[in-house]
C-alpha positions as CSV (number, residue, x, y, z in Angstrom):
1,M,50.5,-86.2,93.8
2,T,51.5,-83.2,96.3
3,I,54.8,-83.9,97.5
4,R,54.2,-84.4,102.3
5,V,56.7,-81.8,104.2
6,G,56.9,-81.1,107.7
7,V,58.7,-79.0,109.3
8,I,61.5,-79.1,112.1
9,G,61.4,-75.7,114.5
10,A,58.3,-74.7,112.9
11,A,57.8,-72.4,116.0
12,G,61.1,-70.0,115.6
13,R,60.3,-67.0,113.3
14,M,61.9,-69.0,110.1
15,G,60.1,-72.8,110.9
16,Q,57.1,-70.5,111.0
17,T,57.7,-68.9,107.6
18,V,59.5,-71.6,106.2
19,C,55.5,-73.4,107.4
20,A,53.8,-70.9,105.6
21,A,56.1,-70.8,102.5
22,I,55.3,-74.9,102.4
23,A,51.6,-73.8,102.3
24,A,51.5,-71.6,100.1
25,D,52.8,-73.8,97.2
26,K,50.7,-76.0,94.9
27,N,52.9,-78.8,95.1
28,L,53.7,-79.1,98.3
29,E,51.4,-80.1,101.4
30,L,52.2,-79.4,104.7
31,V,51.5,-82.8,107.3
32,A,53.3,-82.1,109.9
33,A,54.7,-79.6,112.3
34,V,57.5,-79.9,115.6
35,D,58.8,-77.9,118.0
36,S,59.3,-79.3,121.3
37,A,59.3,-75.7,123.1
38,A,56.1,-75.3,121.6
39,S,53.6,-78.1,121.3
40,G,50.3,-77.8,121.4
41,S,49.6,-74.5,119.8
42,M,48.5,-74.3,116.0
43,I,50.2,-73.2,112.9
44,E,48.6,-73.4,109.4
45,G,45.8,-75.2,110.6
46,L,48.4,-78.3,112.6
47,T,48.8,-79.0,115.9
48,I,52.7,-78.6,116.4
49,A,54.1,-81.8,117.8
50,K,57.2,-82.7,120.9
51,D,58.5,-84.7,118.6
52,L,60.3,-86.2,115.4
53,R,58.0,-89.5,115.5
54,A,55.1,-87.0,114.8
55,L,56.9,-87.0,111.1
56,A,56.6,-90.5,110.8
57,D,52.9,-90.8,111.7
58,A,51.9,-87.9,109.2
59,K,54.2,-89.6,106.6
60,T,55.9,-86.9,105.5
61,E,58.4,-87.9,102.2
62,V,60.7,-84.5,103.2
63,A,61.3,-82.3,105.9
64,V,63.0,-79.2,106.8
65,D,64.8,-78.1,109.8
66,F,66.0,-74.3,110.4
67,T,67.2,-75.7,114.2
68,V,70.5,-75.3,116.1
69,A,73.8,-77.7,114.8
70,A,72.7,-79.7,118.6
71,A,69.7,-80.7,117.3
72,S,70.3,-81.1,113.4
73,R,72.8,-83.8,114.8
74,I,69.7,-85.9,116.6
75,N,67.0,-85.3,113.5
76,L,69.3,-85.8,110.6
77,P,70.0,-89.2,111.9
78,W,66.5,-90.0,112.6
79,L,65.5,-88.8,109.3
80,A,67.4,-90.9,107.7
81,M,66.7,-94.4,109.4
82,H,63.4,-93.1,108.9
83,N,63.8,-92.9,105.1
84,V,62.5,-88.9,104.9
85,H,64.6,-86.7,102.6
86,A,66.2,-83.5,104.3
87,V,66.7,-80.1,103.6
88,V,68.8,-78.3,105.9
89,G,69.4,-74.7,106.7
90,T,70.8,-75.0,110.2
91,T,74.2,-73.4,110.5
92,G,77.8,-74.5,112.6
93,F,77.8,-77.6,111.6
94,T,81.9,-79.3,111.6
95,D,83.8,-80.8,108.9
96,A,82.6,-83.9,110.9
97,D,79.3,-83.7,110.6
98,I,79.3,-83.4,107.0
99,A,80.4,-86.5,106.7
100,E,78.7,-87.9,109.1
101,F,75.4,-87.2,106.8
102,R,77.4,-88.1,103.6
103,K,77.8,-91.7,105.6
104,I,74.1,-91.7,106.9
105,F,71.8,-90.5,104.0
106,T,71.9,-93.9,101.7
107,S,68.3,-94.4,101.3
108,S,66.6,-91.0,101.3
109,N,68.2,-87.8,100.1
110,C,69.3,-84.4,101.8
111,I,70.9,-80.8,101.1
112,V,72.6,-78.5,103.9
113,A,72.7,-75.6,102.1
114,P,75.1,-72.3,104.2
115,N,71.4,-70.4,102.5
116,F,68.7,-70.3,100.2
117,A,68.7,-67.4,99.4
118,I,69.6,-67.8,95.5
119,G,71.0,-64.4,95.4
120,A,73.8,-65.3,97.9
121,V,74.4,-68.5,96.1
122,L,75.4,-66.6,93.0
123,M,77.1,-64.4,95.4
124,M,79.4,-66.8,96.0
125,R,79.0,-68.6,92.9
126,F,80.2,-65.1,90.9
127,A,83.3,-64.7,94.5
128,E,84.3,-67.7,92.7
129,I,84.8,-67.0,89.8
130,A,86.6,-63.4,90.4
131,A,88.7,-64.9,92.7
132,P,91.8,-66.1,90.4
133,F,92.0,-62.5,88.8
134,F,92.6,-60.6,92.7
135,D,95.6,-60.6,94.9
136,T,93.7,-59.8,98.1
137,A,90.2,-60.7,99.8
138,E,88.2,-60.0,102.5
139,I,84.8,-60.6,103.9
140,I,82.0,-58.9,105.9
141,E,78.9,-60.7,106.5
142,I,76.1,-59.0,108.9
143,H,73.2,-60.8,110.7
144,H,70.4,-60.2,113.3
145,E,71.4,-60.1,116.9
146,N,70.1,-63.4,117.7
147,K,72.6,-65.4,115.3
148,I,74.7,-67.5,117.4
149,D,77.4,-68.6,115.2
150,S,80.3,-67.0,113.8
151,P,81.7,-66.3,111.3
152,S,78.2,-67.5,109.4
153,G,78.5,-70.6,107.5
154,T,77.9,-68.4,104.3
155,A,80.8,-66.7,104.5
156,I,83.3,-70.2,105.6
157,A,81.3,-71.2,102.4
158,T,82.3,-67.9,100.6
159,A,85.9,-68.3,101.8
160,N,86.5,-72.3,101.2
161,R,85.1,-71.9,97.1
162,M,87.9,-68.8,96.7
163,A,90.5,-70.8,98.4
164,A,89.7,-73.0,96.2
165,A,89.8,-71.4,92.8
166,S,93.2,-69.4,93.3
167,N,96.0,-69.9,95.5
168,Q,97.7,-66.5,94.5
169,W,96.6,-64.5,97.2
170,A,99.1,-61.5,98.5
171,S,99.9,-62.3,102.2
172,D,99.1,-59.8,104.4
173,P,100.6,-57.0,105.8
174,T,99.4,-56.5,109.1
175,T,102.5,-56.9,112.2
176,H,100.7,-55.2,114.9
177,E,97.1,-55.5,115.4
178,A,96.7,-52.7,118.6
179,I,93.4,-54.4,119.2
180,A,93.6,-58.2,118.7
181,G,91.2,-59.4,115.9
182,A,90.8,-56.0,114.4
183,R,92.0,-57.5,110.8
184,G,89.2,-60.3,111.4
185,A,89.3,-64.5,111.5
186,R,92.0,-65.9,109.0
187,G,89.8,-68.2,106.8
188,P,90.3,-70.3,104.2
189,A,93.6,-69.4,102.4
190,D,93.9,-66.4,104.9
191,I,91.1,-64.8,103.4
192,P,90.1,-62.5,106.5
193,I,86.4,-62.7,107.1
194,H,84.4,-59.9,109.9
195,A,81.5,-61.3,111.0
196,V,78.5,-58.2,112.2
197,R,76.0,-58.7,114.3
198,M,73.5,-55.7,114.5
199,R,69.7,-55.2,115.3
200,G,67.9,-54.5,112.3
201,V,69.6,-56.9,109.8
202,V,68.2,-59.6,108.5
203,A,71.9,-61.5,107.1
204,N,73.8,-59.2,104.5
205,Q,77.8,-60.4,103.3
206,E,80.2,-58.4,101.1
207,V,82.5,-60.2,99.4
208,V,85.6,-57.2,98.7
209,L,87.9,-58.4,96.2
210,G,91.5,-56.1,95.2
211,T,94.0,-56.5,92.4
212,Q,96.7,-53.5,90.9
213,G,94.2,-50.6,90.7
214,Q,91.0,-52.0,90.7
215,T,88.5,-53.5,93.7
216,L,85.2,-55.5,92.7
217,T,82.5,-55.6,95.3
218,I,80.2,-58.5,95.7
219,R,77.4,-58.0,98.0
220,H,73.8,-59.7,99.1
221,D,71.3,-58.2,101.2
222,T,68.6,-60.0,102.7
223,I,65.8,-57.9,103.5
224,D,63.0,-60.4,105.2
225,R,63.2,-64.2,105.8
226,A,60.9,-65.2,102.7
227,S,63.8,-64.5,100.2
228,F,65.4,-68.2,101.2
229,M,61.8,-69.5,100.4
230,P,61.7,-69.9,97.6
231,G,65.0,-71.5,97.2
232,V,63.1,-74.1,100.6
233,V,60.6,-74.4,98.3
234,L,62.9,-75.6,95.0
235,A,64.8,-78.3,97.2
236,C,61.7,-79.6,98.1
237,N,60.1,-80.5,95.2
238,K,63.6,-81.4,94.0
239,I,65.6,-83.2,97.1
240,A,64.4,-86.8,95.3
241,E,66.3,-86.0,92.7
242,H,70.0,-85.7,93.9
243,K,70.9,-88.8,95.3
244,G,72.6,-88.6,98.9
245,F,74.1,-85.5,100.4
246,T,74.3,-82.4,98.9
247,L,76.0,-79.9,100.0
248,G,74.5,-76.0,99.1
249,L,72.0,-75.2,96.5
250,D,73.8,-74.9,93.7
251,K,73.4,-78.2,91.8
252,F,70.0,-78.3,92.7
253,L,70.2,-75.1,90.3
254,G,72.1,-75.9,87.7
255,I,74.7,-73.8,88.5
């Protein structure tokens, strides 16, 4: 039997890509598409609905949410209340948001992943492994011009994992910034994070680590939004196996 999937934010560029990926997978069936800004239009043979009720009407088992944090804070409690599994690629959540999601998903399951590109997940893991062997590190994330939050969820997650892996970071020697913010934002363990917003890119991230006489650069480049789809499809297929709330795609990949 196929898994019945609905997509929230179906008319956006990411939502359209998700709908196509779901429709193309032999184990998944796209049964509902929701987007209040495009209700009545068609996608993958479905009429886009205005509100979440369409998910229940279609007997949706898994809902994919690639919207914005303000919308997801409404969507996710509704999904939890209606026992629908949630696969969430929205970023910009606070620690309080994550704590709330852990609390409400008891009858159905939820994964929130800062990045569904499998290469990006591996990049974060490699940076975490490398962290104890280096004294300094900086993160540069580059995203398209329409991304409204900064730094990215992937950059924050990377810094969190590196900070947890090592507490032996050298202090920043900078005593004066000619232009405030030139050294970037300070992430966990004071790891600098630099956010770039630029036309012509989708999502790239570089982690540069340094120690005596050597540097290591770990970089992931997203060339097309299709890069996120294997991770989204994987999550839709496996969400029922992972009880409660999961942060990040790592467990689904077994790493």
